[in-house]
C-alpha positions in Angstrom: 25.4 -28.6 -41.1 25.9 -27.0 -37.7 23.8 -28.6 -35.2 22.4 -26.0 -32.7 23.0 -27.1 -29.2 20.1 -27.7 -27.0 19.5 -25.2 -24.6 18.8 -26.9 -21.1 19.4 -23.7 -19.2 16.0 -22.1 -20.4 14.2 -25.3 -19.7 11.6 -24.8 -17.0 9.5 -27.1 -15.2 6.7 -29.3 -16.4 3.6 -27.3 -17.0 5.4 -23.8 -17.0 5.5 -21.4 -19.8 9.2 -21.3 -21.0 11.2 -18.0 -21.9 14.5 -18.0 -23.8 17.1 -17.3 -21.3 18.2 -13.8 -21.0 21.9 -12.9 -22.7 22.7 -10.7 -20.2 22.2 -9.3 -16.7 20.7 -6.3 -17.6 18.1 -8.4 -19.7 17.5 -10.7 -17.0 17.1 -8.0 -14.6 14.6 -6.1 -16.6 12.8 -9.2 -17.1 12.1 -9.4 -13.6 11.3 -6.1 -13.4 8.2 -6.6 -15.5 5.2 -8.7 -14.9 6.8 -11.0 -12.2 8.0 -8.1 -10.2 4.5 -6.3 -10.4 3.0 -9.3 -9.1 5.5 -10.5 -6.5 7.6 -7.2 -6.0 10.4 -8.7 -7.2 10.4 -11.7 -4.7 11.0 -15.3 -6.0 7.4 -16.6 -6.7 7.1 -19.5 -4.1 8.7 -17.5 -1.5 6.8 -16.5 1.5 7.0 -12.7 0.9 5.9 -13.0 -2.7 2.6 -14.8 -1.7 1.8 -12.4 0.9 2.1 -9.2 -1.2 0.2 -11.1 -4.3 -2.5 -12.1 -1.7 -2.5 -8.3 -0.4 -3.1 -7.2 -4.1 -6.1 -9.5 -4.9 -9.5 -8.3 -4.8 -10.9 -11.0 -2.2 -10.6 -10.3 1.7 -7.0 -10.9 2.8 -4.2 -10.4 5.2 -6.8 -8.5 7.5 -9.3 -7.5 5.2 -11.6 -10.1 6.2 -11.7 -8.4 9.6 -13.2 -5.0 8.0 -15.7 -7.6 6.2 -16.8 -9.0 9.2 -17.3 -5.3 10.5 -19.4 -4.5 7.6 -21.2 -7.1 7.9 -22.1 -6.5 11.3 -23.2 -3.0 10.2 -25.2 -4.3 7.3 -27.2 -7.1 9.9 -27.7 -4.0 12.2 -29.3 -1.9 9.1 -31.3 -4.9 8.1 -32.9 -5.5 11.4 -33.8 -1.8 11.6 -35.2 -1.7 8.2 -37.6 -4.8 9.2 -38.6 -3.2 12.2 -39.4 0.2 10.3 -41.3 -2.1 7.8 -43.5 -3.8 10.3 -44.2 -0.8 12.2 -45.6 1.0 9.3 -47.4 -2.3 7.8 -50.9 -1.1 8.1 -49.7 2.2 6.2 -48.8 0.4 3.1 -51.5 -0.4 0.2 -49.9 -3.6 -0.7 -47.4 -4.8 2.2 -47.1 -8.1 0.4 -44.2 -6.9 -2.4 -42.1 -5.0 0.3 -42.5 -8.2 2.5 -41.4 -10.6 -0.3 -38.3 -8.1 -1.0 -37.3 -8.9 2.6 -37.5 -12.2 2.2 -35.6 -12.6 -0.8 -33.0 -10.2 0.7 -32.7 -12.3 3.8 -32.5 -15.7 1.9 -29.7 -14.4 -0.3 -27.9 -13.1 2.9 -28.1 -16.6 4.3 -26.7 -18.2 1.0 -23.9 -15.7 0.8 -22.8 -16.4 4.4 -23.2 -20.0 3.9 -21.2 -19.9 0.8 -18.3 -17.8 2.5 -18.2 -20.0 5.2 -18.1 -23.0 3.1 -15.5 -21.9 0.5 -13.7 -18.9 2.2 -13.6 -15.4 1.7 -13.6 -15.2 -2.2 -16.2 -13.7 -4.4 -15.9 -15.2 -7.8 -17.3 -12.5 -11.0 -20.0 -14.6 -11.5 -21.4 -15.0 -7.9 -20.9 -10.7 -7.6 -23.0 -10.7 -10.9 -25.7 -13.2 -9.1 -25.7 -10.9 -5.9 -26.2 -7.8 -8.1 -29.4 -9.3 -9.8 -30.9 -10.4 -6.5 -30.2 -7.1 -5.3 -32.0 -5.6 -8.2 -35.0 -7.8 -7.7 -35.3 -6.8 -4.2 -35.0 -2.9 -5.1 -37.5 -3.7 -8.0 -39.9 -5.4 -5.5 -39.7 -2.6 -2.9 -39.8 0.3 -5.4 -43.4 -1.4 -6.8 -44.7 -2.1 -3.5 -44.2 1.4 -2.4 -45.4 3.1 -5.6 -48.7 3.9 -4.4 -47.7 5.5 -1.4 -45.8 8.2 -3.5 -43.4 8.8 -0.7 -39.9 7.3 -1.2 -38.1 8.6 1.6 -40.6 7.6 4.4 -41.7 4.0 2.8 -38.4 2.6 1.3 -36.8 -0.3 3.3 -35.6 -3.3 1.6 -34.2 -1.0 -1.3 -32.1 1.0 1.4 -30.6 -2.3 2.8 -29.6 -3.2 -0.7 -27.2 -0.5 -0.5 -26.0 -1.6 2.9 -25.2 -4.9 1.4 -22.5 -3.7 -1.0 -20.6 -3.3 2.4 -19.1 -6.4 2.9 -18.7 -6.8 -1.0 -16.3 -3.9 -1.2 -13.9 -6.0 0.8 -14.2 -9.1 -1.7 -14.2 -7.3 -5.3 -12.5 -4.8 -6.8 -13.2 -1.1 -6.0 -14.6 -0.1 -9.8 -16.9 -3.2 -9.7 -18.5 -2.1 -6.6 -18.8 1.8 -7.5 -20.4 1.0 -10.7 -23.1 -1.0 -8.6 -23.5 2.2 -6.2 -23.8 4.3 -9.1 -26.5 2.1 -10.6 -28.5 1.7 -7.4 -28.2 5.7 -6.7 -29.6 6.5 -10.3 -32.2 4.1 -9.4 -33.7 5.8 -6.4 -32.8 9.5 -8.2 -35.2 7.9 -11.2 -37.7 6.6 -8.3 -37.6 9.9 -6.5 -38.5 11.7 -9.6 -41.3 9.4 -11.0 -43.0 8.5 -7.4 -42.6 11.6 -5.0 -43.7 15.2 -5.7 -40.6 17.2 -5.6 -41.1 19.9 -2.9 -39.3 22.0 -0.4 -40.5 19.7 2.1 -39.7 16.5 0.8 -36.5 17.6 -1.0 -34.5 16.9 2.4 -35.8 13.3 3.2 -34.8 12.3 -0.5 -31.5 13.6 -0.2 -30.8 12.0 3.2 -32.3 8.6 1.9 -29.8 8.9 -1.3 -26.9 9.7 0.7 -27.7 6.4 3.0 -28.1 4.5 0.4 -24.7 5.8 -1.3 -22.4 7.1 1.2 -21.8 4.2 3.6 -20.6 1.7 0.4 -18.5 4.8 -0.9 -16.9 5.0 2.2 -16.5 1.4 2.7 -14.3 1.1 -0.8 -12.0 4.1 0.3 -11.6 2.5 3.7 -10.7 -0.8 2.0 -8.4 0.7 -0.6 -6.2 2.5 2.0 -5.7 -0.8 4.0 -4.8 -2.5 1.0 -2.1 0.3 0.5 -1.1 0.1 3.9 -0.5 -3.6 4.2 1.4 -3.7 1.0 3.4 -0.8 2.2 4.2 -2.6 5.2 4.8 -5.9 3.9 7.3 -4.2 1.8 9.0 -2.5 4.4 9.5 -5.3 6.0 10.9 -7.2 3.3 13.0 -4.0 2.4 14.4 -4.2 6.2 15.7 -7.8 5.8 18.7 -6.3 3.9 20.3 -4.6 6.9 22.0 -8.0 8.3 22.7 -8.9 4.7 26.4 -9.4 3.4 28.5 -6.5 2.2 28.1 -7.7 -1.4 25.0 -10.2 -2.3 22.9 -11.6 -4.9 19.5 -9.9 -4.4 16.0 -11.5 -4.2 15.5 -10.6 -8.3 18.4 -13.1 -8.8 17.0 -15.8 -6.8 14.7 -17.5 -9.6 17.5 -17.0 -12.2 19.9 -19.2 -9.5 17.4 -21.6 -9.3 17.3 -22.1 -13.1 20.7 -22.3 -13.4 21.0 -24.9 -10.4 18.4 -26.9 -11.9 20.3 -26.9 -15.7 23.4 -27.7 -13.7 21.9 -30.6 -12.0 20.6 -32.1 -15.1 23.9 -31.7 -16.7 25.9 -33.4 -13.9 23.1 -36.4 -13.5 23.8 -37.1 -17.2 27.2 -37.3 -16.7 27.0 -39.6 -13.6 24.3 -41.9 -15.3 26.2 -42.2 -18.6 23.7 -40.9 -20.6 26.2 -38.1 -21.5 29.6 -39.5 -21.3 32.9 -38.0 -21.3 34.4 -36.4 -23.2 31.1 -34.1 -23.5 29.8 -34.0 -26.9 29.3 -30.1 -28.6 25.8 -29.7 -27.5 26.9 -30.7 -23.6 29.9 -28.7 -24.0 28.2 -25.7 -25.1 25.4 -25.8 -22.4 28.3 -26.1 -19.7 30.1 -23.2 -21.2 26.8 -21.1 -21.0 26.3 -22.0 -17.4 29.9 -21.3 -16.4 29.4 -18.0 -18.2 25.9 -17.0 -16.4 27.9 -18.1 -13.1 30.6 -15.8 -13.9 28.1 -13.0 -14.4 26.3 -13.5 -11.4 29.6 -13.5 -9.3 30.7 -10.4 -11.0 27.4 -8.5 -10.4 27.2 -9.8 -6.8 30.7 -8.0 -6.3 29.4 -4.9 -7.6 25.8 -4.6 -5.9 25.4 -3.6 -2.6 22.8 -4.1 0.3 21.7 -0.9 -0.4 21.0 -1.4 -4.3 19.0 -4.5 -3.6 17.1 -2.6 -1.0 16.0 0.0 -3.3 15.7 -1.8 -6.6 13.5 -4.6 -5.0 11.1 -2.4 -3.2 8.0 -1.2 -4.9 7.8 2.0 -3.0 11.7 3.0 -2.7 12.5 1.6 -6.2 10.1 4.3 -8.1 11.0 7.5 -5.4 14.6 6.8 -4.2 17.9 6.8 -7.1 21.2 5.9 -5.5 24.4 7.0 -6.6 27.4 4.4 -5.1 30.0 3.9 -7.3 32.7 3.3 -5.0 30.2 0.5 -3.3 30.6 2.5 0.1 27.1 1.5 1.5 28.6 -2.0 2.1 30.8 -0.8 4.9 27.7 0.6 7.0 27.2 -1.3 10.1 23.5 -2.8 10.8 22.5 0.1 12.9 23.8 2.5 10.3 21.9 0.5 7.2 18.6 0.9 9.7 19.1 4.5 10.3 19.5 5.0 6.4 16.6 2.8 5.4 14.6 4.5 8.0 15.4 8.1 6.9 14.5 7.2 3.1 11.1 5.6 4.2 10.4 8.8 6.2 11.1 11.3 3.3 9.0 9.0 0.9 6.1 8.8 3.1 6.2 12.6 3.3 6.4 13.0 -0.6 3.5 11.0 -1.2 0.6 12.8 -2.2 2.4 15.7 -3.1 2.7 16.8 -7.1 6.1 15.4 -8.5 7.0 14.7 -11.5 5.9 11.1 -13.2 8.7 9.1 -13.1 11.3 11.3 -11.5 12.6 10.1 -8.2 11.5 12.2 -5.0 14.8 11.3 -3.2 18.7 10.9 -4.6 21.2 9.4 -2.5 24.7 9.8 -3.0 27.7 7.9 -1.1 30.9 9.2 -1.1 33.9 10.1 -2.3 35.8 9.6 0.8 37.8 12.4 2.0 35.8 14.9 0.3 33.9 16.5 3.4 35.9 14.3 6.2 39.0 12.6 6.8 39.8 9.0 8.2 39.6 9.1 11.6 42.1 5.8 12.1 43.9 3.3 9.9 41.1 0.9 10.4 38.3 3.5 9.9 37.2 6.2 7.3 34.5 9.0 6.8 31.9 8.2 4.0 29.6 11.3 3.6 26.2 10.4 2.3 24.3 13.2 0.8 20.5 13.1 0.9 19.0 15.5 -2.0 15.1 16.1 -2.4 13.0 18.4 -4.2 9.8 16.7 -3.0 10.3 17.0 0.8 9.8 20.4 2.9 12.3 20.6 5.6 9.5 21.4 8.1 7.4 18.3 7.3 10.2 15.9 8.3 9.2 14.7 11.9 11.4 13.7 14.8 11.5 10.1 13.4 13.3 11.4 10.6 15.9 13.2 12.4 16.5 10.4 14.8 17.0 8.0 11.8 19.6 10.3 10.2 21.2 10.6 13.6 21.7 7.1 13.6 24.0 7.5 10.5 26.4 9.6 12.0 26.5 13.5 12.5 24.5 15.7 9.7 24.2 19.0 8.8 21.0 20.3 6.5 20.4 23.0 4.1 17.7 24.3 1.6 19.5 25.3 -1.8 17.2 26.2 -5.0 14.0 24.8 -3.2 15.7 21.3 -2.6 16.4 20.0 1.1 20.2 19.1 1.1 21.1 16.5 4.0 25.1 15.5 4.6 25.5 12.7 7.2 29.3 11.7 8.0 29.3 8.2 8.6 32.0 6.7 10.2 32.7 3.1 9.0 35.0 0.2 9.2 37.5 0.1 6.2 37.3 -3.8 6.4 33.8 -4.8 7.4 33.1 -8.2 8.8 29.4 -8.6 7.3 
């Protein structure tokens, strides 16, 4: 009976979920473009960049969002102080002021408790804690509504219930937007129901009621939008910084997507060599160990072959979450590796500018916004000397109008080399002539 060799290559670290080893480089690349790439933008799971991107994507306050939460907490405190002053001034006008007073007391106790919790356990708000906060705010709103019911004037008597809407401002930096939006919607519906049930709807009362409803729902809604846009900005800038690291990369190199694969191969090779060194697997190797060694050599050769075909530009595009879905590259002669660092920087800056202009515009889902074609050499230019050559780089985009490209984009194209631009069939065509060294030192 044929013995199946043990697969030590796919053996993971203790406590990790083991997946079958990829049979081809294409299969490995597709795997790492899956869930792990969505979480870490194609970076090794233990790298600083991957941790930063995962932290930016988390619902809690992170990478500067905590400062937004602090500002929102200050606004919430100012509104609470104003609400308490408003309530105390009108104390004698309430039929039963003790229920709204109890609502304010519960609100202040909850605010202090949440503040101490965040200071003690960090800027993280679990789902259970968020539900508890919503329940407490519901009690605050209920007590306030019951206390002001006899007045039949929601707009001029509500105080603690209005503060409940502002309490969602700092929560917007700690929880997903859909959860906070659901809480805002429920609170808004509660105010609408209370207004219809307790306050006569007339031309005199309607403006005040609408203003009160806007005061309750609009500020936390704006907070959701601001936090969402801020997180998008942080993730984009992190992606841009990590992509920029390819400017100083060698002409041909293994990208960051292959780092986990290389770590796995290194661990398997270390186990095999250690087994040979300590005598647990003596020479000549058994059939199982020989099969493992052969598999290791095959995968290392695949990495070597791929590393001689994939340039820095390929890795910069495929390992970027923004450029990867918006830019396509055609470089059959691997000419991108000949570009100098300044030319590489100009090329990446031009792509970022074009992709940034195209964001928000209607485009076909899944189709690239910008296509970049390098070469062929001598199609439009001629060798300058025996040591240099002219590499034409064609940028073609159907989602980037020429008039929307600013001076930064044209300056970046100028760093690549002399260029010409034209618009044909509704598409922008830019051809840059890049003079490069035939034998780059990088």
